[in-house]
C-alpha positions in Angstrom: -126.7 7.6 24.7 -127.1 10.3 22.2 -129.4 9.7 19.2 -126.4 10.3 16.9 -124.4 7.5 18.4 -127.3 5.0 18.1 -127.3 5.5 14.3 -123.6 5.4 13.9 -120.6 3.1 14.1 -117.2 3.6 15.5 -114.2 3.3 13.1 -110.5 3.1 13.5 -108.4 5.0 11.0 -104.6 4.2 10.8 -102.6 6.6 8.7 -99.1 8.2 8.5 -98.5 11.9 8.5 -95.0 12.8 7.3 -94.0 9.2 7.9 -95.2 9.2 11.5 -97.9 6.7 12.4 -101.2 8.2 13.6 -104.6 6.7 14.6 -108.0 8.3 14.8 -111.1 6.7 16.4 -114.2 8.4 15.2 -117.9 7.7 14.9 -119.6 8.1 11.5 -123.3 7.8 10.7 -124.4 4.4 9.3 -124.4 4.2 5.5 -121.5 6.6 5.2 -118.6 5.6 2.8 -116.1 6.0 5.7 -113.0 5.3 3.5 -114.0 8.1 1.1 -115.0 10.5 3.9 -111.7 9.9 5.8 -109.5 10.3 2.7 -111.2 13.6 1.8 -110.9 14.9 5.4 -107.2 14.0 5.7 -106.4 15.5 2.3 -108.1 18.8 3.4 -106.1 18.8 6.7 -102.7 17.5 5.6 -102.7 17.7 1.7 -100.1 15.3 0.4 -98.3 14.7 3.7 -100.7 12.0 4.7 -101.2 8.3 3.7 -104.2 6.2 4.8 -103.2 2.6 5.7 -106.4 1.1 7.1 -110.0 2.0 7.9 -111.8 -0.6 10.0 -114.6 -1.0 12.4 -113.5 -0.6 16.1 -113.4 -3.6 18.3 -115.8 -3.8 21.3 -113.0 -2.7 23.6 -112.0 0.3 21.3 -115.7 1.3 21.1 -116.0 1.2 24.9 -112.9 3.3 25.3 -114.2 5.8 22.7 -117.5 6.1 24.5 -115.8 6.6 27.9 -113.2 8.9 26.6 -110.3 6.7 27.8 -108.5 6.1 24.5 -104.7 6.5 24.6 -103.7 10.0 23.4 -101.0 10.8 20.9 -98.1 12.4 22.8 -97.3 14.7 19.9 -100.8 16.2 19.9 -101.2 19.3 22.2 -104.6 18.0 23.4 -103.1 14.6 24.4 -100.3 15.6 26.7 -98.7 12.8 28.6 -98.5 12.6 32.4 
């Protein structure tokens, strides 16, 4: 594994953008105030059209999917086109 990942934790961020539910799964370095970091990042990206609902540590299954790159993709995202 990469050195960065060894010193980080995987987090799940649930939020709504213009009323539509969204989810991010991202790794952040240990000792990071993830809730503050996520709020600032979402505000930069979406201004007032976003609302954060939950920031939590990923489950073991979610973390494994994150590492393998097998997380479900958002069908509205151009990088997550469905089959």
